[in-house]
C-alpha positions in Angstrom: 106.0 133.3 82.4 102.4 133.6 83.4 101.7 135.6 86.6 99.7 132.8 88.2 102.7 130.5 87.7 105.0 133.1 89.4 102.6 133.3 92.2 102.6 129.5 92.8 106.4 129.3 92.7 106.7 132.1 95.3 104.0 130.5 97.4 106.0 127.1 97.3 109.2 128.8 98.2 107.3 130.5 101.2 105.8 127.1 102.3 109.2 125.4 102.1 110.6 128.0 104.7 107.6 127.6 107.0 108.0 124.0 108.1 105.7 124.5 111.1 102.8 124.1 108.5 103.9 120.5 108.1 102.4 117.8 110.4 103.2 114.2 109.7 100.4 111.9 111.1 102.0 108.5 109.9 105.1 107.1 108.4 105.9 103.5 107.4 109.2 102.2 106.4 110.6 98.8 105.5 113.7 97.8 107.5 116.0 95.0 106.4 117.4 93.4 109.5 119.9 90.6 109.7 117.2 87.9 110.1 114.1 89.4 108.4 112.5 92.4 106.9 110.3 94.3 109.2 107.8 97.2 108.8 108.5 100.2 111.3 105.8 102.7 111.7 105.3 106.0 113.4 101.8 106.6 114.2 101.3 109.9 116.0 104.1 109.8 118.4 104.3 106.1 118.8 106.8 103.8 117.1 105.9 100.4 116.3 107.7 97.4 114.6 106.3 94.0 113.3 109.4 92.1 114.9 108.6 89.6 117.5 110.8 91.3 120.0 108.8 94.5 119.8 105.7 92.5 120.6 107.1 91.6 123.8 109.2 94.5 124.9 107.6 97.5 123.1 111.0 98.5 121.7 113.3 97.0 119.1 116.7 97.6 117.5 114.9 98.4 114.3 113.1 101.5 115.8 116.2 103.2 117.0 117.8 104.0 113.5 114.5 104.8 112.1 113.8 107.2 115.0 117.2 108.8 114.7 116.9 109.2 110.9 113.4 110.7 111.3 114.5 113.2 114.0 117.3 114.6 111.7 114.8 115.4 108.9 111.5 116.0 110.7 110.4 119.6 111.5 108.5 118.0 114.5 110.5 115.8 116.8 108.9 112.5 117.6 109.9 110.2 120.4 110.1 106.5 121.1 107.7 105.2 123.7 109.3 104.9 127.0 
């Protein structure tokens, strides 16, 4: 194996252990609700949803499972706006 490739593999392994290097700025997912499909976004630290309830209340049942899923896999914890 070429030494340059070995160096890249070693670097990738080191990066994988150093999660503080990763910073997610935006995330968008499609959520299939009971009545419709919505887009849920994380922008910075603010969660948003395209559902009508979110427009009025600044929170929605679609954000909670997305927030929980994201918190379990994210090196940087993000919160729902209070």
